[in-house]
SERO-4910 file (N, C-alpha, C, O; in steps of 0.05 Angstrom, whole numbers):
BEGIN
 pado doro    nc1    nc2    nc3   cac1   cac2   cac3    cc1    cc2    cc3    oc1    oc2    oc3
  Met    A   3354   1471   2548   3364   1496   2537   3388   1506   2554   3386   1508   2578
  Ile    A   3409   1512   2541   3433   1520   2554   3430   1548   2566   3420   1566   2553
  Asp    A   3440   1551   2591   3441   1578   2604   3467   1591   2597   3488   1578   2597
  Val    A   3466   1617   2592   3491   1631   2584   3496   1654   2605   3479   1671   2608
  Gly    A   3519   1652   2618   3527   1673   2636   3553   1687   2627   3566   1677   2609
  Leu    A   3559   1709   2640   3583   1724   2635   3602   1719   2658   3594   1719   2681
  Met    A   3628   1716   2652   3649   1712   2672   3670   1734   2669   3680   1739   2647
  Ile    A   3677   1747   2692   3696   1769   2692   3720   1761   2709   3716   1749   2731
  Glu    A   3744   1767   2700   3768   1764   2716   3771   1788   2735   3778   1810   2726
  Gly    A   3765   1784   2760   3763   1806   2779   3789   1820   2785   3789   1842   2796
  Gln    A   3812   1808   2777   3838   1819   2782   3849   1834   2758   3872   1844   2759
  Gln    A   3834   1836   2736   3844   1847   2712   3832   1875   2707   3821   1881   2686
  Gly    A   3835   1892   2727   3827   1920   2724   3799   1926   2732   3787   1946   2724
  Val    A   3787   1909   2748   3759   1913   2757   3758   1933   2780   3770   1928   2801
  Thr    A   3744   1954   2776   3739   1974   2797   3710   1973   2804   3694   1960   2791
  Trp    A   3703   1988   2825   3674   1989   2833   3657   1999   2810   3637   1987   2803
  Pro    A   3663   2022   2798   3646   2031   2776   3643   2011   2753   3622   2008   2742
  Arg    A   3665   1998   2746   3664   1978   2724   3646   1955   2733   3629   1946   2717
  Trp    A   3651   1944   2757   3635   1922   2766   3605   1929   2767   3588   1913   2759
  Gln    A   3599   1952   2777   3571   1960   2779   3558   1962   2751   3535   1954   2747
  Arg    A   3572   1974   2732   3561   1976   2705   3557   1949   2693   3537   1943   2680
  Ile    A   3577   1931   2696   3575   1905   2685   3552   1889   2697   3536   1876   2683
  Ala    A   3549   1890   2724   3528   1874   2737   3501   1883   2727   3483   1866   2722
  Leu    A   3496   1909   2726   3470   1919   2717   3465   1913   2688   3443   1907   2680
  Ala    A   3486   1914   2671   3483   1907   2643   3477   1877   2639   3460   1870   2623
  Val    A   3490   1860   2655   3484   1831   2653   3456   1825   2661   3442   1809   2648
  Glu    A   3446   1838   2682   3418   1834   2690   3399   1843   2669   3380   1830   2662
  Glu    A   3404   1867   2657   3386   1878   2637   3387   1864   2611   3366   1861   2597
  Ala    A   3410   1854   2603   3413   1842   2576   3402   1814   2574   3398   1804   2551
  Gly    A   3396   1801   2596   3384   1775   2594   3402   1751   2599   3393   1728   2596
  Tyr    A   3427   1756   2608   3444   1733   2615   3431   1718   2639   3415   1729   2654
  Ala    A   3439   1692   2640   3429   1676   2663   3445   1682   2688   3434   1678   2710
  Gly    A   3470   1691   2686   3486   1695   2710   3510   1712   2705   3518   1717   2683
  Leu    A   3522   1720   2727   3547   1735   2727   3566   1722   2747   3560   1718   2770
  Tyr    A   3590   1714   2737   3609   1700   2753   3636   1714   2751   3641   1729   2733
  Arg    A   3653   1708   2771   3679   1721   2770   3700   1703   2783   3694   1686   2799
  Ser    A   3725   1709   2776   3748   1695   2788   3753   1706   2816   3741   1726   2824
  Asp    A   3771   1693   2830   3779   1702   2857   3810   1700   2858   3821   1680   2866
  His    A   3823   1722   2850   3852   1724   2851   3861   1751   2860   3847   1771   2857
  Phe    A   3884   1752   2873   3897   1777   2879   3909   1790   2854   3908   1814   2850
  Thr    A   3920   1773   2836   3934   1783   2813   3937   1760   2793   3931   1737   2799
  Asp    A   3945   1767   2769   3950   1746   2748   3977   1732   2754   3993   1743   2769
  Pro    A   3982   1709   2741   4007   1695   2745   4032   1711   2737   4054   1706   2746
  Glu    A   4028   1730   2718   4050   1747   2710   4039   1774   2700   4015   1777   2697
  Gly    A   4057   1793   2696   4048   1820   2687   4044   1839   2709   4048   1832   2733
  Pro    A   4036   1863   2703   4032   1884   2724   4008   1878   2742   3990   1863   2735
  His    A   4010   1890   2766   3987   1888   2784   3966   1909   2775   3972   1933   2772
  Leu    A   3942   1899   2770   3920   1917   2762   3899   1919   2784   3901   1904   2804
  Asp    A   3880   1937   2781   3858   1939   2800   3846   1911   2804   3840   1898   2784
  Ala    A   3841   1903   2828   3829   1877   2835   3808   1881   2856   3814   1890   2878
  Leu    A   3783   1875   2849   3761   1879   2868   3756   1853   2883   3753   1832   2872
  Glu    A   3755   1856   2910   3752   1832   2927   3726   1817   2921   3705   1829   2916
  Leu    A   3728   1791   2922   3706   1773   2913   3680   1778   2928   3660   1785   2916
  Trp    A   3680   1773   2955   3655   1771   2969   3640   1798   2971   3616   1799   2971
  Thr    A   3655   1819   2974   3642   1846   2975   3629   1852   2948   3607   1863   2947
  Ser    A   3643   1844   2926   3631   1849   2900   3606   1833   2895   3587   1843   2883
  Leu    A   3606   1808   2904   3582   1791   2900   3559   1801   2918   3536   1799   2910
  Thr    A   3566   1811   2942   3545   1822   2959   3531   1846   2945   3506   1848   2946
  Trp    A   3547   1864   2934   3535   1887   2920   3518   1877   2897   3495   1886   2893
  Ala    A   3528   1858   2881   3513   1848   2858   3487   1835   2867   3466   1839   2854
  Ala    A   3488   1820   2888   3464   1806   2898   3443   1827   2907   3419   1823   2902
  Ala    A   3452   1848   2919   3433   1868   2930   3422   1887   2908   3401   1899   2912
  Asn    A   3436   1888   2885   3428   1907   2865   3418   1895   2839   3414   1908   2819
  Thr    A   3414   1868   2840   3401   1854   2818   3379   1837   2829   3378   1832   2854
  Ala    A   3361   1827   2812   3339   1812   2822   3336   1784   2810   3320   1768   2820
  Arg    A   3351   1779   2789   3346   1755   2773   3370   1737   2770   3367   1712   2772
  Ile    A   3393   1747   2764   3416   1731   2755   3428   1714   2777   3427   1722   2800
  Ser    A   3439   1692   2769   3456   1676   2787   3483   1689   2790   3491   1705   2773
  Leu    A   3497   1683   2812   3522   1695   2819   3541   1675   2831   3532   1654   2841
  Gly    A   3567   1680   2830   3585   1663   2844   3614   1664   2835   3619   1675   2814
  Pro    A   3631   1653   2851   3660   1652   2843   3665   1627   2826   3654   1606   2831
  Val    A   3682   1631   2806   3692   1609   2790   3722   1609   2789   3734   1620   2770
  Val    A   3734   1599   2810   3724   1589   2835   3741   1602   2857   3762   1613   2852
  Ala    A   3732   1601   2883   3747   1612   2905   3767   1591   2915   3759   1569   2923
  Pro    A   3793   1597   2915   3813   1578   2924   3813   1575   2954   3815   1594   2969
  Val    A   3811   1550   2963   3812   1545   2992   3840   1548   3003   3844   1548   3027
  Ser    A   3859   1552   2985   3887   1556   2994   3890   1583   3007   3909   1587   3023
  Phe    A   3873   1603   3001   3873   1628   3016   3846   1637   3025   3843   1658   3038
  Arg    A   3825   1622   3019   3798   1627   3029   3791   1605   3049   3784   1583   3040
  Asp    A   3793   1610   3074   3786   1590   3094   3757   1582   3089   3739   1598   3091
  Pro    A   3752   1556   3083   3725   1548   3075   3705   1552   3098   3681   1555   3092
  Arg    A   3714   1552   3123   3695   1556   3144   3683   1584   3143   3659   1589   3148
  Ile    A   3700   1604   3136   3691   1631   3133   3676   1635   3106   3656   1649   3105
  Ala    A   3687   1622   3085   3675   1625   3059   3646   1615   3059   3628   1628   3046
  Val    A   3640   1593   3072   3613   1583   3074   3595   1603   3089   3572   1607   3082
  Trp    A   3605   1614   3110   3590   1634   3125   3584   1658   3108   3561   1668   3107
  Gln    A   3604   1668   3093   3599   1690   3075   3579   1683   3053   3561   1698   3047
  Ala    A   3582   1659   3042   3563   1650   3021   3535   1647   3032   3515   1654   3019
  Ala    A   3533   1638   3057   3506   1635   3069   3493   1662   3072   3468   1664   3070
  Ala    A   3509   1683   3079   3497   1710   3081   3486   1720   3055   3464   1731   3054
  Ile    A   3501   1715   3033   3491   1724   3007   3467   1707   2998   3448   1717   2986
  His    A   3468   1681   3004   3446   1663   2999   3420   1672   3012   3399   1670   3001
  Ala    A   3423   1683   3036   3399   1693   3050   3390   1720   3038   3366   1725   3038
  Leu    A   3409   1735   3028   3402   1761   3015   3388   1756   2988   3370   1771   2981
  Ala    A   3398   1736   2973   3387   1731   2946   3382   1701   2944   3397   1687   2930
  Pro    A   3362   1690   2957   3358   1661   2958   3357   1648   2930   3343   1658   2912
  Gly    A   3372   1626   2927   3372   1611   2903   3389   1621   2881   3390   1609   2859
  Arg    A   3403   1644   2886   3419   1655   2864   3449   1652   2866   3463   1654   2846
  Leu    A   3459   1646   2890   3488   1642   2893   3496   1613   2888   3482   1595   2897
  Arg    A   3519   1610   2874   3531   1584   2870   3559   1585   2882   3575   1601   2872
  Leu    A   3564   1569   2902   3590   1570   2916   3611   1553   2902   3612   1529   2906
  Gly    A   3627   1566   2886   3648   1552   2872   3674   1551   2888   3683   1572   2898
  Leu    A   3685   1527   2892   3710   1524   2908   3731   1509   2891   3724   1492   2875
  Gly    A   3756   1516   2896   3778   1503   2882   3802   1499   2900   3803   1511   2922
  Ala    A   3821   1483   2891   3845   1477   2907   3865   1499   2908   3882   1500   2926
  Gly    A   3865   1517   2887   3885   1538   2885   3907   1529   2865   3913   1505   2863
  Trp    A   3918   1549   2851   3939   1541   2831   3959   1564   2825   3981   1558   2817
  Asn    A   3951   1589   2829   3967   1612   2821   3990   1616   2840   3987   1628   2862
  Glu    A   4014   1607   2833   4037   1608   2851   4044   1637   2858   4051   1642   2881
  Arg    A   4043   1655   2840   4051   1683   2845   4036   1695   2868   4048   1707   2886
  Glu    A   4009   1693   2867   3994   1706   2888   3998   1694   2915   3998   1708   2936
  His    A   4003   1668   2916   4009   1655   2941   4036   1664   2952   4039   1668   2976
  Asp    A   4056   1666   2935   4082   1675   2944   4081   1704   2953   4093   1710   2974
  Glu    A   4067   1721   2939   4066   1749   2946   4051   1754   2972   4059   1772   2988
  Trp    A   4030   1739   2977   4014   1744   3000   4019   1725   3024   4006   1727   3045
  Gly    A   4038   1707   3020   4047   1691   3043   4029   1667   3049   4029   1657   3071
  Phe    A   4013   1658   3029   3997   1634   3032   4011   1610   3021   4024   1612   3000
  Asp    A   4009   1588   3035   4023   1564   3027   4005   1548   3007   3985   1537   3014
  Leu    A   4014   1548   2982   3999   1533   2962   4000   1503   2966   3982   1488   2959
  Leu    A   4022   1493   2978   4027   1465   2984   4034   1449   2959   4028   1458   2936
  Gly    A   4046   1426   2963   4050   1408   2941   4024   1396   2933   4003   1398   2947
  Ile    A   4023   1382   2910   3998   1374   2898   3983   1355   2916   3958   1357   2917
  Asp    A   3996   1336   2929   3982   1317   2946   3969   1330   2970   3945   1326   2975
  Asp    A   3984   1347   2984   3973   1361   3007   3952   1381   2999   3932   1386   3013
  Arg    A   3956   1393   2976   3937   1413   2966   3910   1400   2962   3889   1412   2969
  Phe    A   3909   1377   2950   3883   1364   2946   3872   1350   2971   3848   1346   2973
  Gln    A   3890   1343   2990   3880   1334   3016   3866   1357   3030   3844   1354   3041
  Arg    A   3878   1381   3029   3865   1405   3040   3839   1411   3026   3819   1417   3039
  Phe    A   3838   1409   3000   3814   1414   2985   3792   1394   2992   3769   1401   2995
  Thr    A   3800   1369   2995   3780   1348   3003   3768   1355   3030   3743   1354   3033
  Glu    A   3785   1363   3049   3774   1370   3075   3756   1395   3073   3736   1397   3087
  Ala    A   3765   1414   3057   3749   1438   3054   3721   1432   3043   3701   1443   3052
  Leu    A   3720   1414   3023   3694   1407   3012   3677   1391   3032   3652   1395   3033
  Glu    A   3690   1375   3048   3675   1360   3069   3662   1379   3089   3638   1376   3095
  Ile    A   3677   1398   3099   3665   1416   3119   3646   1436   3106   3627   1444   3119
  Ala    A   3652   1444   3081   3633   1462   3067   3606   1449   3064   3586   1462   3069
  Thr    A   3606   1424   3055   3580   1411   3051   3566   1406   3077   3541   1409   3079
  Arg    A   3581   1399   3098   3568   1395   3124   3556   1421   3135   3533   1421   3144
  Leu    A   3571   1443   3134   3561   1468   3144   3537   1478   3128   3519   1490   3140
  Ala    A   3538   1474   3102   3516   1484   3085   3491   1467   3086   3469   1477   3079
  Arg    A   3493   1442   3095   3471   1424   3093   3462   1411   3119   3444   1394   3119
  Thr    A   3475   1418   3141   3468   1406   3166   3455   1427   3184   3465   1448   3189
  Val    A   3431   1419   3194   3418   1436   3214   3427   1427   3241   3421   1404   3249
  Gly    A   3441   1444   3255   3452   1436   3281   3482   1437   3281   3494   1443   3260
  Pro    A   3495   1431   3303   3524   1433   3306   3539   1414   3288   3529   1392   3282
  Val    A   3562   1422   3278   3579   1406   3261   3607   1404   3274   3619   1424   3283
  Ser    A   3617   1379   3276   3644   1375   3286   3660   1360   3265   3650   1343   3250
  Tyr    A   3686   1366   3264   3704   1354   3244   3732   1357   3254   3740   1378   3265
  Ser    A   3748   1336   3250   3777   1338   3257   3793   1327   3234   3792   1303   3228
  Gly    A   3808   1344   3220   3824   1336   3198   3853   1346   3201   3860   1357   3221
  Lys    A   3868   1342   3180   3896   1351   3180   3897   1381   3179   3915   1394   3191
  Phe    A   3879   1394   3164   3880   1422   3159   3858   1438   3173   3861   1462   3178
  Tyr    A   3836   1426   3179   3813   1441   3191   3801   1426   3214   3801   1401   3215
  Thr    A   3791   1441   3233   3777   1430   3256   3752   1446   3262   3752   1470   3261
  Leu    A   3730   1431   3268   3706   1444   3277   3697   1429   3302   3700   1404   3304
  Lys    A   3686   1443   3322   3675   1431   3346   3649   1444   3352   3648   1466   3364
  Asp    A   3627   1431   3345   3600   1441   3349   3596   1468   3336   3583   1486   3347
  Ala    A   3607   1471   3312   3604   1496   3297   3577   1496   3283   3567   1475   3275
  Glu    A   3564   1519   3281   3538   1520   3270   3533   1548   3257   3539   1568   3269
  Ile    A   3522   1548   3232   3513   1572   3219   3484   1575   3225   3468   1558   3218
  Val    A   3476   1598   3237   3448   1603   3244   3440   1630   3231   3453   1650   3236
  Pro    A   3418   1630   3216   3403   1607   3207   3418   1590   3187   3434   1601   3172
  Asn    A   3413   1565   3187   3427   1547   3168   3420   1554   3140   3396   1560   3134
  Pro    A   3439   1553   3121   3432   1560   3093   3409   1544   3081   3394   1554   3064
  Ile    A   3405   1519   3090   3384   1503   3079   3356   1514   3084   3337   1507   3070
  Ser    A   3354   1533   3103   3328   1545   3109   3320   1563   3085   3296   1569   3083
  Gln    A   3339   1571   3068   3332   1587   3044   3333   1570   3019   3334   1581   2997
  Gly    A   3334   1544   3022   3337   1526   2999   3366   1519   2995   3383   1528   3009
  Met    A   3371   1501   2976   3397   1491   2972   3417   1512   2964   3412   1528   2946
  Leu    A   3440   1513   2977   3463   1529   2969   3481   1511   2952   3496   1496   2964
  Pro    A   3481   1513   2926   3496   1494   2910   3526   1498   2913   3536   1520   2913
  Ile    A   3540   1476   2914   3569   1476   2915   3580   1467   2888   3572   1446   2878
  Val    A   3598   1484   2877   3609   1479   2850   3638   1471   2853   3653   1485   2867
  Val    A   3646   1450   2840   3674   1442   2839   3684   1447   2810   3672   1436   2791
  Gly    A   3705   1463   2807   3715   1469   2781   3741   1456   2775   3758   1452   2792
  Gly    A   3745   1447   2750   3770   1435   2741   3765   1411   2724   3743   1400   2724
  Asn    A   3785   1402   2710   3782   1381   2690   3796   1354   2698   3793   1334   2684
  Gly    A   3811   1354   2720   3828   1331   2726   3813   1306   2731   3795   1305   2748
  Pro    A   3819   1284   2716   3804   1259   2719   3811   1244   2744   3795   1228   2754
  Arg    A   3836   1248   2755   3844   1232   2778   3837   1244   2805   3832   1229   2824
  Arg    A   3836   1271   2806   3831   1284   2832   3806   1300   2832   3789   1296   2849
  Thr    A   3803   1318   2812   3780   1337   2813   3753   1323   2808   3735   1328   2823
  Leu    A   3751   1307   2788   3726   1295   2782   3716   1276   2804   3692   1276   2809
  Pro    A   3733   1260   2816   3723   1244   2839   3713   1261   2861   3693   1254   2875
  Leu    A   3725   1285   2866   3715   1302   2887   3688   1314   2879   3670   1317   2895
  Ala    A   3685   1321   2853   3659   1331   2843   3638   1310   2847   3615   1316   2855
  Ala    A   3645   1285   2841   3625   1263   2844   3617   1259   2873   3594   1252   2878
  Arg    A   3635   1264   2892   3629   1260   2920   3614   1284   2932   3596   1280   2948
  Tyr    A   3621   1308   2924   3611   1331   2939   3594   1351   2923   3578   1365   2934
  Ala    A   3598   1353   2897   3588   1376   2882   3558   1374   2875   3547   1352   2871
  Asp    A   3546   1397   2873   3520   1399   2860   3523   1408   2831   3505   1406   2815
  Glu    A   3547   1418   2825   3553   1427   2797   3583   1422   2792   3600   1429   2808
  Trp    A   3589   1411   2769   3616   1409   2759   3621   1429   2737   3605   1431   2719
  Asn    A   3642   1445   2740   3648   1466   2720   3675   1459   2706   3696   1461   2718
  Gly    A   3673   1451   2681   3697   1446   2665   3708   1473   2656   3694   1493   2654
  Val    A   3734   1473   2650   3748   1498   2645   3765   1495   2620   3783   1478   2619
  Tyr    A   3760   1512   2600   3778   1514   2576   3784   1487   2564   3808   1480   2561
  Ile    A   3765   1471   2557   3770   1445   2544   3754   1443   2518   3734   1458   2514
  Asp    A   3761   1425   2501   3747   1422   2476   3723   1403   2479   3719   1392   2500
  His    A   3708   1401   2458   3683   1386   2460   3687   1357   2466   3673   1345   2483
  Asp    A   3706   1344   2453   3711   1316   2457   3721   1310   2486   3712   1291   2499
  Thr    A   3738   1328   2496   3748   1324   2524   3725   1328   2543   3723   1313   2563
  Phe    A   3708   1348   2538   3685   1352   2556   3667   1327   2556   3659   1318   2577
  Arg    A   3662   1316   2533   3645   1292   2532   3657   1269   2548   3643   1255   2563
  Ala    A   3683   1266   2545   3697   1244   2559   3696   1248   2589   3691   1230   2604
  Arg    A   3701   1273   2598   3700   1279   2627   3671   1276   2637   3667   1268   2660
  Asn    A   3652   1284   2621   3624   1282   2628   3616   1253   2633   3603   1247   2653
  Gln    A   3625   1235   2615   3619   1207   2618   3633   1196   2643   3622   1180   2658
  Leu    A   3658   1204   2647   3673   1195   2671   3658   1204   2696   3656   1188   2715
  Leu    A   3648   1228   2696   3634   1238   2720   3609   1221   2725   3602   1215   2748
  Asp    A   3595   1214   2704   3571   1196   2707   3579   1171   2721   3566   1162   2740
  Asp    A   3601   1159   2712   3610   1133   2724   3618   1137   2753   3612   1120   2770
  Leu    A   3632   1159   2759   3641   1164   2786   3618   1169   2804   3618   1161   2828
  Leu    A   3597   1183   2794   3574   1188   2810   3560   1162   2818   3551   1159   2841
  Arg    A   3558   1144   2799   3545   1118   2805   3561   1103   2826   3549   1090   2843
  Glu    A   3588   1105   2825   3604   1092   2845   3599   1104   2873   3602   1090   2893
  Glu    A   3592   1129   2874   3586   1143   2899   3558   1138   2908   3550   1148   2929
  Gly    A   3542   1123   2893   3514   1119   2899   3496   1142   2892   3474   1144   2903
  Arg    A   3506   1159   2874   3490   1182   2865   3481   1178   2836   3493   1162   2822
  Gln    A   3461   1193   2828   3452   1192   2801   3465   1215   2784   3469   1237   2795
  Pro    A   3471   1210   2759   3484   1231   2743   3468   1257   2742   3480   1278   2741
  Ala    A   3442   1255   2743   3425   1279   2742   3428   1297   2766   3419   1320   2766
  Glu    A   3440   1287   2788   3443   1303   2812   3464   1325   2809   3464   1344   2825
  Val    A   3481   1323   2789   3503   1343   2786   3500   1358   2759   3500   1346   2738
  Arg    A   3497   1384   2761   3495   1401   2738   3522   1403   2724   3542   1403   2738
  Arg    A   3522   1404   2697   3547   1405   2682   3549   1433   2668   3532   1440   2652
  Thr    A   3571   1447   2675   3575   1474   2664   3603   1476   2653   3620   1459   2659
  Leu    A   3608   1497   2639   3634   1502   2626   3641   1532   2628   3624   1549   2624
  Met    A   3666   1538   2634   3676   1565   2632   3696   1565   2609   3716   1550   2609
  Thr    A   3692   1583   2589   3710   1586   2567   3710   1614   2557   3692   1630   2563
  Arg    A   3731   1621   2542   3735   1649   2533   3715   1655   2510   3709   1639   2493
  Ile    A   3706   1680   2510   3690   1691   2489   3706   1713   2475   3717   1731   2488
  Ile    A   3708   1712   2449   3719   1734   2433   3696   1743   2415   3689   1729   2396
  Phe    A   3684   1765   2422   3659   1774   2409   3664   1801   2396   3676   1819   2408
  Gly    A   3655   1804   2371   3656   1830   2358   3629   1838   2348   3614   1821   2338
  Arg    A   3623   1863   2352   3597   1873   2342   3596   1874   2312   3575   1875   2300
  Asp    A   3619   1873   2299   3622   1871   2270   3648   1857   2264   3664   1852   2282
  Glu    A   3652   1851   2239   3676   1836   2231   3702   1851   2237   3722   1840   2244
  His    A   3701   1878   2234   3725   1894   2240   3733   1892   2269   3756   1888   2275
  Gln    A   3713   1895   2287   3720   1893   2316   3729   1865   2323   3747   1862   2340
  Leu    A   3716   1845   2311   3725   1818   2316   3754   1813   2308   3769   1801   2323
  Ala    A   3762   1823   2285   3789   1820   2276   3808   1834   2295   3830   1824   2300
  Glu    A   3801   1858   2305   3818   1872   2324   3822   1856   2349   3844   1854   2360
  Arg    A   3800   1844   2359   3802   1829   2384   3816   1802   2381   3828   1791   2400
  Leu    A   3815   1791   2357   3830   1766   2352   3860   1772   2352   3876   1755   2359
  Ala    A   3868   1796   2343   3896   1805   2343   3914   1784   2331   3936   1778   2342
  Gly    A   3906   1773   2309   3923   1753   2295   3918   1725   2302   3928   1707   2288
  Glu    A   3903   1719   2323   3897   1691   2330   3878   1679   2309   3862   1694   2297
  Asn    A   3880   1653   2305   3863   1639   2285   3837   1631   2298   3836   1615   2317
  Ala    A   3815   1642   2287   3788   1637   2299   3781   1608   2298   3770   1598   2317
  Asp    A   3787   1594   2276   3779   1566   2274   3795   1549   2295   3783   1530   2307
  Glu    A   3820   1555   2299   3836   1540   2319   3825   1545   2347   3824   1526   2363
  Leu    A   3817   1570   2353   3806   1576   2379   3780   1561   2383   3775   1550   2405
  Arg    A   3763   1560   2363   3737   1546   2365   3742   1516   2369   3729   1503   2385
  Ala    A   3762   1505   2355   3768   1477   2358   3777   1470   2386   3773   1448   2396
  Ala    A   3790   1490   2399   3799   1486   2427   3777   1491   2447   3781   1487   2471
  Gly    A   3753   1498   2438   3730   1501   2456   3722   1530   2462   3703   1534   2477
  Gln    A   3736   1549   2451   3729   1577   2456   3707   1586   2437   3702   1574   2416
  Ile    A   3693   1607   2445   3671   1618   2429   3681   1643   2415   3690   1662   2428
  Val    A   3679   1643   2389   3690   1665   2373   3671   1673   2351   3661   1656   2336
  Gly    A   3665   1700   2349   3648   1708   2327   3633   1733   2332   3634   1745   2353
  Thr    A   3617   1740   2312   3598   1762   2314   3571   1749   2323   3570   1725   2328
  Ala    A   3551   1766   2325   3525   1757   2336   3514   1733   2319   3502   1715   2330
  Ala    A   3518   1734   2293   3507   1713   2276   3522   1687   2280   3510   1666   2273
  Glu    A   3546   1687   2290   3562   1663   2292   3561   1650   2319   3569   1627   2322
  Ile    A   3550   1663   2339   3551   1653   2366   3530   1630   2371   3538   1611   2383
  Pro    A   3505   1633   2362   3485   1612   2369   3493   1584   2361   3489   1566   2378
  Asp    A   3504   1579   2338   3512   1552   2330   3533   1541   2349   3533   1517   2355
  Gln    A   3552   1558   2358   3573   1548   2376   3561   1541   2403   3570   1521   2415
  Leu    A   3542   1556   2412   3529   1549   2437   3513   1523   2435   3512   1507   2453
  Arg    A   3500   1519   2412   3485   1495   2408   3504   1470   2408   3497   1449   2417
  Ala    A   3527   1474   2397   3547   1452   2396   3555   1444   2424   3558   1421   2430
  Trp    A   3558   1464   2442   3565   1458   2469   3542   1445   2483   3545   1426   2500
  Glu    A   3517   1453   2477   3494   1440   2489   3493   1411   2481   3487   1394   2497
  Ala    A   3499   1406   2455   3499   1378   2445   3520   1361   2459   3517   1337   2461
  Ala    A   3542   1374   2468   3563   1360   2482   3557   1354   2511   3572   1340   2524
  Gly    A   3534   1365   2520   3526   1359   2548   3528   1382   2567   3523   1379   2591
  Val    A   3534   1406   2557   3537   1429   2574   3509   1441   2580   3493   1446   2561
  Gln    A   3503   1444   2605   3477   1456   2613   3478   1486   2618   3458   1500   2615
  Gly    A   3502   1496   2625   3506   1524   2629   3534   1531   2621   3553   1517   2627
  Ile    A   3537   1554   2608   3564   1563   2598   3569   1590   2609   3552   1608   2608
  Met    A   3594   1594   2619   3603   1620   2630   3623   1631   2610   3645   1621   2608
  Leu    A   3616   1652   2597   3633   1664   2576   3652   1684   2589   3644   1704   2599
  Gln    A   3678   1677   2588   3699   1693   2601   3705   1718   2583   3716   1715   2562
  Trp    A   3696   1741   2592   3700   1766   2578   3726   1778   2586   3729   1789   2608
  Val    A   3747   1777   2568   3773   1788   2575   3780   1812   2558   3803   1821   2558
  Asp    A   3761   1821   2542   3766   1845   2526   3759   1870   2542   3760   1869   2567
  Asp    A   3753   1891   2529   3748   1917   2542   3726   1916   2563   3703   1912   2556
  Leu    A   3733   1920   2588   3713   1918   2610   3694   1942   2608   3672   1941   2621
  Asp    A   3701   1962   2594   3683   1985   2591   3665   1983   2567   3649   2002   2561
  Asp    A   3667   1961   2552   3650   1958   2528   3623   1947   2536   3616   1924   2531
  Ile    A   3607   1963   2549   3581   1955   2558   3562   1950   2534   3545   1932   2536
  Leu    A   3566   1964   2513   3550   1959   2489   3555   1931   2478   3537   1917   2470
  Gly    A   3581   1923   2479   3587   1896   2470   3577   1874   2488   3565   1854   2479
  Ile    A   3580   1879   2514   3569   1860   2534   3538   1857   2531   3527   1835   2532
  Thr    A   3525   1880   2526   3496   1880   2522   3488   1866   2497   3470   1850   2496
  Ala    A   3503   1871   2475   3497   1858   2449   3500   1828   2451   3484   1813   2441
  Leu    A   3522   1819   2464   3526   1790   2467   3504   1778   2484   3494   1756   2478
  Gly    A   3496   1792   2506   3475   1782   2523   3448   1779   2508   3433   1760   2514
  Arg    A   3443   1797   2490   3417   1795   2475   3417   1771   2457   3396   1759   2452
  Val    A   3441   1764   2446   3443   1740   2430   3437   1715   2447   3423   1697   2438
  Ala    A   3447   1715   2471   3446   1692   2488   3422   1692   2508   3419   1674   2523
  Ala    A   3406   1713   2507   3385   1716   2527   3366   1692   2528   3355   1683   2508
  Gly    A   3364   1681   2552   3346   1658   2556   3357   1632   2546   3342   1612   2544
  Gly    A   3382   1632   2538   3394   1608   2527   3390   1607   2497   3379   1626   2485
  Ile    A   3399   1586   2484   3397   1584   2455   3380   1560   2447   3377   1554   2424
***
């Protein structure tokens, strides 16, 4: 049965009151999880309220009891993975079994330019990401000191105490669709692969490729959970749905892998993703962040999976 979570873009006007209302609504409505992006700003447009990732997840972990939480995904281009794993370990201890540590290579040029972080060229960017995943998995899964010497990161007898493994597995999520770079890294390091904004056929193809890559790594396909992040356009009635579509073609959006409809139209679309191999779906809510009634109505449709 597919798990259904809500995903929020934390840089698109998220304030503390909004985040708190959303987190409590997600817990109450029956979603499996609440996830969020990690950006300073969008690639273009005005700067909006942006709530910092780890503080927001700490509040959500302390004020909910059931839902999974995590970044989709935290870029190692400005999140030093040595610190990110330590932060994740603290939340993992606060809410054992509920945090999923999503990591990515980084991509948003604007935020890196504005804040003075070096995004790097594509080859160095993925070399840095590879090293980040190596040390993240070692720190999260090794009891005792960890040493590592790479081009971008160094550890010498570093140790997180208590080690995260004492509270059970802290899953590491690798997000992205790239068959040459991202999926091989997911096969080597991830507990969960998160596809992003792709259609059903592409997801199936990437899913099969990941199976093959896992076997090459000496791992079994069942060791890596398969999830998807895609946009939701939800209307409590046909009128609201039409307003939120704003002229976009619903059938074309569905064909591209997005979820579009009223409550009656959502379940079949979720079942189609489950048939494609998706075990958990994160619905990216980019409409009115203050529409708690809408978030709640959508959650009740998806409560407990479909």
